[in-house]
Every structure is written in C-alpha cells, then in structure tokens.
C-alpha positions in Angstrom: 81.6 28.5 -2.9 81.8 25.3 -1.2 79.3 22.6 -1.3 78.2 20.3 1.4 77.3 16.7 1.3 73.8 17.9 1.8 73.7 19.8 -1.3 75.4 17.1 -3.4 72.7 14.6 -2.4 69.7 16.9 -2.7 68.3 15.5 -5.8 69.3 11.8 -5.2 66.5 9.4 -4.9 65.8 8.0 -1.5 63.7 5.5 0.0 61.0 4.2 -0.8 61.9 5.0 -4.6 65.6 4.1 -4.6 65.2 0.7 -2.8 61.8 -0.3 -4.2 61.7 -3.5 -6.3 59.6 -3.4 -9.5 56.1 -4.7 -9.0 56.0 -6.6 -12.2 56.7 -6.5 -15.7 54.8 -4.2 -18.0 53.3 -6.0 -21.2 51.7 -3.5 -23.7 48.6 -4.6 -25.2 49.0 -5.6 -28.9 48.4 -2.9 -31.4 45.7 -3.6 -34.2 46.4 -1.6 -37.2 43.4 -2.8 -39.2 44.0 -5.1 -42.2 47.4 -6.4 -43.1 49.2 -4.9 -46.0 48.8 -6.8 -49.2 52.1 -8.6 -50.4 53.9 -6.6 -53.2 52.6 -3.3 -52.2 54.6 -0.3 -53.4 55.4 2.5 -51.0 53.1 4.9 -52.9 50.3 2.4 -52.5 50.9 2.1 -48.9 50.9 5.8 -48.4 47.6 6.1 -50.4 46.1 3.3 -48.3 47.1 4.7 -45.0 45.9 8.3 -45.9 42.5 6.8 -47.1 42.3 4.9 -43.8 43.1 8.0 -41.7 40.5 10.1 -43.8 37.9 7.4 -42.8 38.7 7.5 -39.3 38.5 11.5 -39.3 35.3 11.4 -41.2 33.5 9.7 -38.4 34.5 12.4 -35.9 33.9 15.4 -38.1 31.0 17.7 -37.5 28.9 19.2 -40.3 30.7 22.6 -39.9 34.0 21.0 -40.1 33.0 19.1 -43.2 32.0 22.3 -44.9 35.2 23.9 -44.1 37.2 21.0 -45.4 35.2 21.1 -48.7 35.6 24.8 -49.0 39.3 24.6 -48.5 39.5 22.6 -51.8 37.7 25.3 -53.7 39.6 28.2 -52.1 
C-alpha cells in the first residue's frame, strides 16, 4: 500500500508548536529535605534516620483507625 505525503506528515508538529520559541527558562524551586546528614554517617544510620523521618511524616496524616490497624499488624 502506497503512502502519500499527507500520511507521512500526519503526526509531525506544525505551527504554532513547531515554530514557537520557549517562553523562558524553567528554574525549579530548591528542595528542602530537612536537616543535613551528620558527617561520618554510615549507610545503615542514614537508612534508619530517613525511615524515622518518613514515619514521623506519616504519623501526622494518620487517622485513629489507621493507627490501630498499623499496631495490630505488628501483633498479627
């Protein structure tokens, strides 16, 4: 089956997208990860520190029912 030029350019970007100039540079906001890591921290200590920080972040959003389920899973 022969293809026409129309088929070949069907998915090619056309004006205004292909000829548009970028509006400006995107500068992402700096990410603040809390406190800096202590010097001389081992990988195991880093993992424990990050897991504890994640647990503290989750605890603030946790409902009473979710807390009961979480504690119950430790005993199950």
